[in-house]
Every structure is written in structure tokens, then in C-alpha cells.
N, C-alpha and C positions, 0 to 999 in steps of 0.2 A: 423507888416509890411503893414498895410493898407494903408499907406501913400506912399509906394513905388510902383513905376510902374513896373509891370512884364515885362519880355521880350517878345518880339513879336515873331511870327512864324519863320520869317526870322533869328532873332537873335538866337533861339534855333537850327535851322538848321545849321547855321555856327558854333556855339559852338561845336554841337555834331559830326562835322567832325574830332574832335580830342578829343576823350575821354580821353586820357592821360592827357590833359590840363583842361578838362571841370569839371571832377568829383572831389570833395573833398575827398573822401574816397579811399584809396590807391587801395583796391581789384578792384574797379570799373574802376580804371584808366587803368587796364589791359584788360578790355572788348573791344568786338568789336560791333559795332552797325550795325544792319541789314540795308542794301543797298537797294535802289529802282532800277528800270530799268537802270539808268544812273550812278549808284554808288554813289548817295546821300544817307543821313539818310532817312529811310522810316518811315513815321508817320502812325500811325494806327487809330487815333480817334481826335475828337475836343472836344468841350464842355468846361469845366473847365480846362482840361489838355490835352497835346499832349503826345501820348504814343509811346515809341520806345522799340525795341526788343534787348536786349542785350544778347551776348554769352560770358560766362566765365567758363573755366574750364570744359566744357562738359555740363554746366547748363544754363539754359535760364531763363532771368529776364525781367520784365516789368517796365522800367523807365518812370514814369508819371510826366511830367514836367508842372507846372501850368503857366497859362497866364491870369488867371482872379482872383480877389481879393476876399478872403473869410476871414473876419476880425479875427475870432478866429479859423482858420484852424488848427493851431499847438495844441491847447487844444482839438478840437475835435477828430483829428487823434491820438492823445495820448490815449483818452479814448477809441476809437474804437479799436486800436491795443491791448490795455491791455484787453478788452472783448474778442476779438477774440482769443488771446493767452490763456485765462483762459477757454473759452468754448470749444475750439478745435473741431468746427464743421467740418465735412468732406468736405463740399461744399464750405467752405471759404479758401482762399489761404494765406500762410504766407506774412505778409505785414509789411513794416518798413517805418515810415516817418522820412525823413532826413531834418532836419531843415535848414543846410547849405549843401545841396546836390550837387549843380551845379553852376559853376561859368560861368556868362555870361558878357562879357565886364568889367571884374574886379569885379563884385559884385556877392554875393552869394545869391541863392534862394533855396526855399524849393522844394522837390520832394518825391515822394513815390517809393519805390522799392517792387515790388510783384513777388512771383514766377510765371513764365509763363507756362500757360498750353495750350498745343498745341492740339486743337480740332475744332469742327465745332460751329460756332453760333447757337443758338436755331433755327433761320430761314433756315439756311443751312442744319441742320440735318433733319428738316421737309422736305425741298426739296429733300434731298437724299433718304428720307424713304417715300415718298408720297404713294407709293403703297405697303407698308408694314405696315398694321394697327396694327399688334401685337407690332412693335417697338414703334409706337406711344401711343399706350395704356400703354405699360410698362413705357415709359418716363413720362406719365401723373401721373402714381402711384408714381414715384420717385420724381416728382415736388411736388406732394401733401405731401410727406414725408418731403421734404425741408421746405415747408411751415409751417407743423405741427411742426417741430423742432424749428424753428424761433419764432413762437407764444409761445412755451413752455418756450424759453429762454428769452422772453420779449425784443427781439430786431427785427429790420425791416430794410431791405436794403434800401428803398426809392426810388428806381428806377428800379423795375423789369421789364425788357423789352427783346426783341428778341436779342438785341446786347449785353447785360449784362448776358446773360446765355450762358455758353460754355458746350458743350457736348463731353466728351472724353470716348471712349469706354463704351457708353451708360450711363455714370455716369455724374451728373450735378456738375457744379463749377459756383459760382457767381463771377463777377468781379466788379470793379468800386465802390469803398466804400465811395465816396465823400459825399453821402447824408445819411449815415447810421444813425440809432437811436440805442443808447444802453442805459441803464438805467441811467448811470452817466451823460448823456447830458439831463436828464429830466428838462423841464422848458425852454430850448432853443427854438428857431424857426428853421425850416427846412432851409437848405443852398440852396436847389434847389426843383424843382416841378416834376421832372421826365417827361418821353415822355407822351404828352397829349393823344396819342392813347391808352395807357395803364392805365390812371388815371381818378379818379371820377372827374366830371366837377366842384365840389365845392372844390377840393383841394386847400389849400393855405398854406403859409409858417407857418400860426398859428398852423396847424395840423402836429405835430411832436411827435410821439408816437409809440409803438410797434404794433399798428393796421393799420398803414398807408400803408402796402402792401397788405391789404385784398382785395381791389378792383382789382389791378393789378394780383394778384394771381388768382382770379376767372376768369378774362379776358383770361389769358394764358391757364388755365385749360380747359376752354370751347373751345378754339381754337384748343388744342390737340385732345380733345375728337371728336370734330366736323370733323376734317380732318381724324381721324381714322375711322369715320363713312361714310364720303363721301370726297374722295380726290379731287373732282372736285371743292370743295369750294375754293381751293387755287388759281385756275385759275379765278375764278369768283370774289374773294373778296380780294386777297392779295393786300396790300395797298402800293405798290411801295417802298418798303424799309423802310418805317416808323413805320410800325406795322406788326402784323401777319395777322389776318382776320378783327379785328375790327378797326374802325376809330373813332375819337372823336364824329363825327356826329351820330354813333349809340348809343352814351350814351345821348346825347342831346335829341334825338328824338327816344327813344327805341320802341315806337309803331309804327313809320314809317320805321324802319330800315329793309332793304331787307335782310341783313345778318341774323338778329334775326328770321325773318320769315323762312328763310331757316334752321336755327337751330332747329326751331320748329318742323320741318318735319324729323329732324334727330333722329333716335332712341336713340342714346347716349346722346343727348343734350336736348332732347324735354322737359323732366321733370324740367329742370333748368331755361329755358327761361322766364316763367311768373314770377319767383322770381328775375331773373336778372333784368328784366324790372322795377320791383318794387325798386330793390337796387338802380338803376340809378336815380329814383325819390326821393328816401329818402336822408337824410342827410348823407354826408360821414361817420360821427361818427357813425352811425347806420349800417353800413356795416357789415355783419356777416363774420366770418372766413370762410375759404373754408371748413373746417370740419363741421361747422353748416349748410352751404348750402347744402352739400352732405347728412346731416342728415336730411334734409327737415324740418328744423326750419322755422317758419313764423316770419315776421316782419312787423311792423306798419310804415305807412307813417307818418312822423313827421311834415308834414305842409300841409295845404290845397291848398297851391299855389306852390306845387312843380313842376308842369309842366311848369307854367308860369316862374318860377324861373330858369329853365334850359334853356329856350328860351332866357331870359335876359342874362344868362351867355354866350350864343352862341355869343352874340354881343361882350362880354368883353374878352372871351378867344381866344388868337392868338398864333398860333405856333411861336416859336422863329426863325424858319428856313425860310429865305426869298426865293423868288422865283424870278429869274432873266432871261431876254430875251438874248439868246446866242450872238447876234450881239451887244449887250450893253457892250463891253469888258471893258470899263472904270469903269462901276458899279460892275462888277465881280471882277476886279483887287483890288478894294477896300476892298474886303471881303477875301483876302488871309489869310490863316489859320483858316478860318471859314467854317462851314457846310453850303451849300446852295443847292438849286434845280436849275438848268439851263435848260431852254426849248428852242429849236430851230429846224431848219431844217437841216438835214445832207446833206453835199455837197460832202463828199469823205469819203471813207473808204479804209485806207492804211494798207497794210500787210507787216510786215517787220520782221527782225531778227537783234539782236545785233551782234557784231563781236564775242561775246561769245555764239551766236547761241540761245539767249533767245527770243522766239517767242512773238509778240506782234501785237495789231491793234491799229491804230490811227482812231478815229471818229471826223472828222473835221466838223465844222458848219460854214464854210466860207473859204476863200482863205488862205491857211496855209502860204502863204508869206506876208499876211497882218495881222499878229498877231490875228488870229482867235482863238475862244474858241475850246478846244480839249478834248475829252474824251479817255482814254487810258486802254486798256484791255491787261493784261498779268497775268503770274503766274497761280494760282489755279483757279481764276475766269474765265480766258480764256478757261482753260481746262473744267470747269463746262459747259460753254456755248458751246463749241464744242461738248460735250456730249449730248446736247440738239438738235443736228442736226439743227443748225440755218444757214440761208444763209445771212451772213454779207453783202456781197456785194449788196443784194437787199434792204438795208437800205437807200442807197442814194435815196434822194428825200423825204424821211419819216420824220415826226415830232417825236422828241424823248424828254423825259426828263431824265436827269442824276442828281443823288444826290450824293454828297460826298464833301471831303474837298478841298477847292480852293487852289491852288498854282500858283504863278506867277514869272516868270523871263523873263527879256527883252520884257516885255509888253504882254506876251503870257499866258493867263490863261488857267488852266487845271484842271481836275478831274481825278485822277487815281482810278478807280473803285475798291470797296473792295468786293462787292457780287452781284450776278446776279439780286437780286430784286431791286437793286438802277438804274436800267434803265427800262424806260417804253416806248414802241413804242405807240405814242397816236393815230395814225390811221388817223388823220385829222388836218388841220390848225384850224378848228373850234374849236377842242378840246384843241389845244394849246393856242388859244386866251382865252378860257374859264378859262384855268388854270392861265394864267397870269393876266386876268383882273378881276377874281371874287371878289377880295377884294379891288380893285382899282376903285370902281364906282365913287368916289370923284374926280377924275381927268376929266379934260375937254374932254379929248379924250381917248379912249381905249388905253392900253399900246402898242399895236403892230400896230397902225395906222401910226405912223411916222418912218417907217422902215429906210428910207434914213437918217434921220437926227440922228439916234441912240439915241434918248432921252428918254430912257426906265428907269422906276423906279423899284426898288425892291420892292416885294410884300410879306407881311407876309402870310405864308402858314397856312391856317386853315384846310383845307382837300384837298384831291385829287379831280380830276374830277370825280371820281367815288366814289359812296356812300356817297354823300353829304346830307345835311339836306333837300335839296329840292327834295329828292327822286331820284335823277339821278342814272342811272344803273351802277354797279361796274363791269359788265362783259364785257365791250368793249375793254379795253386795254390790250396789251400783256406785262406781266411782265418779265423784265430781270434784270440783275445787274452786276456791275463793281467795281473798286478799288479806294482808296483815293490818292489824289494828293498833292504835297508839293512843296515848294519853292526851288529856288536854292540858294546856299550859297553865302556869300560876299568873294569871292575867285577869284584872278586874273585869273585863268585858266577856270572859269565858263562860261564866255561870249563866248569864242572860242568853248567850248564844246556843248553849247547850239546851237550855229550858225552850227556847224559840224552836229548836230542831225537833225536840220531843212532843212539843205542842203542835207540831206540824205547821208552824208559821214560816219557818225558813224553808221548808220542803212542800212541794205542793204534791197532791195526789195526782198520780198520772192516770189519765182516762184510758180505760181499755177500749182496743179497737173493736169495732163489731166485725164478726166474721162474715 
């Protein structure tokens, strides 16, 4: 199917309004698709696939609909599913690959169906338990056991990260198996490289074996131990929704990393830091298992030019997540269905409720009547943020970055925030400029210099303002986070519904409580 163009984000959104027609399997045709604030299909993630939550006969499923080509996806998923069925490891979820799973505009496309687990992502579990070190230590032990069992089974997840680990009742579950390695795939190349803030700088597609999770498992384990020993590390180093504590810059410059210096003073992590610095400078293939690290094995540097190699890699390694200026709505609109970070100055915070009394907040980065970019807070994310005692109205005039899935309808780009950590109050225009311009040095003028013309270009995100290779401090920005946004479908009623929304007919102004 490599010669076939996959459906766009908007195409899937349109099709999934009618599951009785979209799904090829009879039992899925009877399912209902989770809706967003406006009653449209809610998308949970981007990347290789868009994830929708289905409800059927009191059971929940994740339907992952692909919008990017992987040539041998059918073969890979067949072997992955066979291995998971055979191993029956408790932290993997029942998964089925449906080669002709969903029909979009008369053509069938593959999808995966995975049992839905209702729990916290790893980052939200940490946020909810920052002041409970016993919980974090307990989870670190369980994570260690997960890594041990995968090593013993000669398999690897391929993208261990904060969003692909779900915690339910203090038990760990792994999700998103697109990049998994199982023995039957030996000799293949990796179909993805994972989140750069969890991966060794030398990782390439050629490294595809049961050892490829070793570096990311160490990164996650050290973060859990570090936070159990000092909860304040979260506020100082949490990396704005892209990682936990570590950023890629910490791996590229381990001796200059402010985070590693802090972990060196932490009684739970101090003994691991010298070895981790060495691991960052070694070849990825020489990375020890988590068990070997804990057992205090020593490792040799495999090249005399390890340090310069990392600095050369710094110039080559770029995050796939673009950074855009909030006023450049034309550029944002082009990225609908993709994950991006949007940076801008907040002009309005609107509190409202739907007619069904669903509370929400619109964060506008311009005049809402002029198709400005908007961040949307609602549901569990809004509840989490309210529990943090935040003053939302005080954000007017502040510079903020919001990370999430871009959706567009009627020229209005939006991100519906999924987690508190995806929102960062930057503190100043200078920091916003730094974030937008740090990898745009080749332009004749900085990205934000021509505000009135709105000629701003997307920038590949290498690292956040905080904790970069140049030694800048991570402790300045306040971390928040929100939900993912999606497109509106090709439906005759949509235009009027969107206009109703923005004319505040469908949403009612929420009255402020008197103090």
C-alpha cells in the first residue's frame, strides 16, 4: 500500500462521524466514537496514527488510524501481534491489525484495534504524586521489572516515553507499538526513532534490536528516582510536555547539564550520574541494560572522539515538531492534523460552558473575530489546572507556548490541550523570541521582527528555551498543560455550528463567582 496516499486528518474526522459506515467489521459498526467539546470525533494523538476512543458493549477500544506510509506495516504488525499473543506480558494490551479496517471516501485503509486502558500517562501520574515519594519509588521498581521482562523476552518497544506509558491503579501499561522490535523482525530497520528527549543521540534506523530501549529505560528510571528524592526537580526541569526531566541537550552535553549536576547531588541518583555521562558519550550499541547499570557494571568509551561526535550530532539532530508564531495562522493552518508548538501573546481568556454545562476556557492569541489561534482547556485537563490554584485571567498579556495537535475549520486554527505540561508560561517576549528564533539564524531577520506582515516560518524544535546546550537555565518557565485539537468534518451543518460557537450562541459565558 506504499503507493497509496493515506487519508488526511480531515478525511478521518469526516468518516468517523459515521462509524456504522466507516468500519468494515460489523461489530465495530455498532460502536460509538468519543466526541470532543463540540460533538465531533475526538483525536488523542498524532505521529504515524490518529487515535480514537471507541465504546462498544461496555468495553473501550483505541482505534488507531494511519495517515503516514510504512512500506511493510502489515508484515511488521502481523509479527508484533503474534509475539505479543505468545508472550502474554501483562503490560502489553491486546492488539489486532485490521488490514481493511476503515473506509474513507470509498477506499479501505488499515488500522489497529487496541484494548483501551483508562489511566494516567506517566507524566500525569508523576504530577499527581510529586509529594508522594513512596509512590514514585514503587513505580520505579515496577518500571524496572517491565524493562527486565522485555530484555528477557528479546523484544523492545522502540519509543519508551512519558506519553506511551500509562499507569492504572499503580500498574504500568505500554501503548503505541508501531516501532516495536520482536525476534521475527531481525534484520529489518526501525520504522521510527522515538522521542529525541528519551533517545541516545546516535540512534538511527539501522539500530533495530532488543537493546534499543536501554537508553530510554535509564532516562525514565533516573527521572523517577530523582523526583522521588527531590520533587522540586519537576518545576525546575520539566520540559514542557516533550519529556520528563531530561532534554536532548542533556545527552549531547552531559558534563554541562544542569539537570545531571542536580541529580549528582540527589542521594537516590548520585551514584548513577558518572556512569550515565559515560553512556551518553559511548556508542549507543554499548549502552548497558538498566539491570547492568544498577549492578554497577563499568563500560569503556568506544571512541576517542566521543565528545566531538556528540557536538557534531547536535547540528544534525532536529526534532520533528515545528514551532510556529501564533499570529502566523496561515502557517499553522497548513499543519492541521500534525503535532506542533505554537508561541504567542495571550489577548483574551474566555470562560464558558456548553449548553450541556461542559465547562471550558478559550485562550485566544488575537482577535477571535479575525480567525486567531486558540488554545482550548476542558475536561480532566481543566480540572487538573483548577486544582493547581491557577489564575487564568492573569494570563492576559503573557507569552505562552502550547503544544498539541493542530485542527482547523473555517480558517480558525486551534489546539485542544491534553495535558497540563503542554502549556508553558514563558515569562517574557525575549524568551518567546529565543524559542522561535534559536534555529532560524539563517533568516535575514528574526522570526518575530515582521509581526504586522505575519511572514513567520515554522522552526524545527531542537530543545526548549530551558536546559539547552548553551547552558541556559531551565528553572525560569512555569509549566502547565492542555488538550489536543482536531478538525471539523465535511458536513453541511458544520459551518453554522462553528459560527454559532464563535458568536457565543452555542457557548454561554460563565459567570464569575464572587469572592
